[in-house]
C-alpha positions in Angstrom: 22.1 4.2 -9.5 25.3 6.6 -9.9 25.2 9.6 -12.5 28.9 10.2 -13.4 30.5 12.6 -15.8 29.1 14.6 -18.6 29.5 12.4 -21.3 29.4 15.3 -23.7 29.1 19.2 -23.8 27.1 20.1 -26.9 23.5 20.3 -26.3 21.2 17.9 -27.9 17.6 17.5 -28.5 15.3 15.0 -26.6 15.0 13.0 -30.2 18.9 13.1 -31.1 19.2 11.8 -27.0 16.5 8.8 -27.1 17.9 7.7 -30.6 21.4 7.5 -29.0 20.5 5.9 -26.0 18.0 3.7 -27.0 21.0 1.7 -29.2 23.4 2.0 -26.3 24.8 -0.4 -24.3 25.2 2.3 -20.9 22.5 4.0 -19.8 22.6 7.6 -19.5 20.1 10.4 -18.5 19.5 13.6 -20.2 19.5 16.9 -18.4 18.7 20.6 -20.5 20.4 19.4 -23.4 23.3 17.5 -22.3 23.6 13.5 -21.7 25.1 11.9 -18.5 26.6 8.7 -18.3 25.5 6.5 -15.6 27.7 4.7 -13.2 27.5 1.2 -11.9 25.8 0.0 -8.4 27.4 -1.3 -5.6 26.4 -4.7 -3.6 24.1 -2.6 -0.8 22.5 -0.3 -3.6 21.7 -4.0 -5.4 20.2 -6.1 -2.7 18.2 -2.8 -1.0 16.9 -2.3 -4.6 15.7 -6.1 -4.5 14.6 -6.0 -1.2 12.4 -2.9 -1.9 11.3 -4.7 -5.1 10.1 -7.9 -3.4 7.9 -5.7 -0.8 6.2 -3.7 -3.3 5.7 -6.3 -5.8 3.8 -8.1 -3.3 1.5 -5.5 -1.7 0.8 -3.9 -5.2 -0.6 -7.5 -6.4 -4.2 -6.9 -7.6 -4.3 -3.1 -7.3 -4.3 -0.1 -10.1 -0.9 0.2 -9.4 2.4 -1.3 -10.6 6.2 -0.8 -9.6 8.9 -0.8 -12.1 12.7 -0.8 -11.7 15.5 1.0 -12.8 15.3 0.3 -16.4 12.0 2.6 -16.7 12.7 6.0 -17.3 10.7 9.2 -15.9 10.2 12.6 -18.4 10.2 15.7 -16.8 9.5 18.9 -18.3 7.6 20.0 -21.4 10.1 18.7 -23.5 8.4 19.1 -27.0 7.7 23.0 -26.3 11.5 24.1 -25.3 14.5 23.2 -27.2 16.8 20.6 -25.6 14.9 21.9 -22.0 13.8 19.0 -19.7 14.9 16.0 -17.7 14.9 12.0 -18.9 15.9 10.1 -15.6 16.3 6.3 -14.7 14.8 6.4 -10.9 16.0 2.6 -9.0 12.3 2.2 -8.6 8.7 3.9 -9.4 5.5 3.3 -9.0 2.5 4.0 -11.4 -1.0 4.2 -10.9 -3.9 3.6 -13.2 -3.1 3.2 -17.2 0.8 4.3 -17.6 1.4 7.1 -19.6 4.2 7.4 -22.1 6.4 9.6 -24.0 5.8 7.7 -27.2 5.1 4.8 -28.8 8.2 3.0 -27.5 6.8 3.3 -24.1 9.7 3.4 -21.9 9.7 6.8 -20.9 6.8 7.2 -18.4 4.5 10.8 -17.9 2.8 9.9 -14.9 5.0 8.7 -12.1 3.1 8.1 -8.6 6.0 7.5 -6.3 10.2 7.6 -6.9 12.6 6.0 -4.6 16.3 6.4 -4.9 19.0 4.6 -3.2 21.3 7.1 -2.2 25.1 6.7 -2.9 28.2 9.3 -2.8 27.9 10.1 -6.7 24.4 10.7 -6.9 23.4 11.9 -3.2 23.6 15.8 -4.1 21.5 15.3 -7.3 19.0 13.3 -6.4 18.7 15.7 -3.2 18.5 19.3 -5.7 18.5 18.6 -9.1 16.4 15.5 -9.7 13.9 16.3 -6.9 13.5 19.9 -8.0 12.2 18.5 -11.5 10.0 16.1 -10.1 8.2 18.2 -8.3 7.8 21.0 -10.5 7.2 18.9 -13.8 5.0 15.7 -12.6 2.0 16.3 -10.9 1.0 13.1 -10.4 4.4 12.6 -8.1 2.7 11.8 -4.5 5.7 10.3 -2.6 9.8 11.0 -3.1 11.6 8.4 -1.0 15.5 8.6 -0.5 16.8 5.0 0.8 20.3 5.7 2.7 22.7 2.1 1.8 25.3 4.1 4.7 22.9 3.3 7.5 19.6 2.5 8.1 17.6 5.9 7.6 14.9 6.7 4.8 13.6 10.0 4.1 9.7 10.7 2.8 9.1 13.3 1.0 5.1 13.6 0.7 3.3 15.9 -1.2 0.6 18.0 0.9 -2.9 19.1 -0.8 -2.0 22.6 -1.0 1.3 21.7 -2.6 4.2 21.9 -0.5 5.9 18.8 0.6 6.4 17.1 4.0 9.3 15.5 5.2 9.5 12.2 7.2 12.7 10.8 8.4 12.6 7.1 9.7 16.1 5.8 11.2 17.1 2.4 12.6 16.2 -1.3 11.5 13.2 -1.4 13.9 11.8 1.2 12.2 8.8 1.1 9.6 6.6 3.5 7.2 3.6 3.5 5.1 3.6 4.9 1.5 -0.3 6.0 2.3 -0.7 6.9 -1.6 -0.5 3.3 -2.7 -1.4 1.3 0.3 2.2 -0.2 1.1 4.2 -0.8 4.6 7.5 -0.8 4.7 9.8 -2.4 7.5 13.3 -1.6 7.4 14.3 -4.9 8.5 13.3 -5.9 5.6 14.6 -3.3 3.4 18.0 -3.7 4.3 18.1 -7.5 4.9 21.6 -8.7 3.9 23.4 -5.2 4.1 26.4 -4.7 6.1 27.1 -1.1 7.1 30.4 -0.6 7.9 
């Protein structure tokens, strides 16, 4: 999904953000006390997301891992200890293994993502590659894979956390490409991932 313009310049606490977000009609993300409105998705973004959900759902069935779509939020940062600090974001897809851990009893904010997948767009690419990935890798020790999916061409960037904490990038280009997400024992076909997507 796309992150648009800053919705508000004053700084908010996480409690203030959640009180507003949970009754709002439009989704927004929280980053260090600021609230960012999220823009809508393109047709290609929607098709890729649904194709991805279908592949993950079928392969995760019967395991202790589950995939959740773009309405599940992820917390990155020790929000309770620092006024206005931290990030609450909406990944396009998140995989959780074991019992989900939640921010509070509303159970709409996950603390233990295993795999995060983002479909890139012009308005989100810089954020997804920069601030968002930095927060995920520094504040979510459960995260093992961060996957960026282009909607302009059949190209996937797969970042894997190594045992020493460093991140390894593997890139897959072309509809004939396939790749594995070994941490959740899933296999991804890019021909299936990009089904019904027309590239300009």
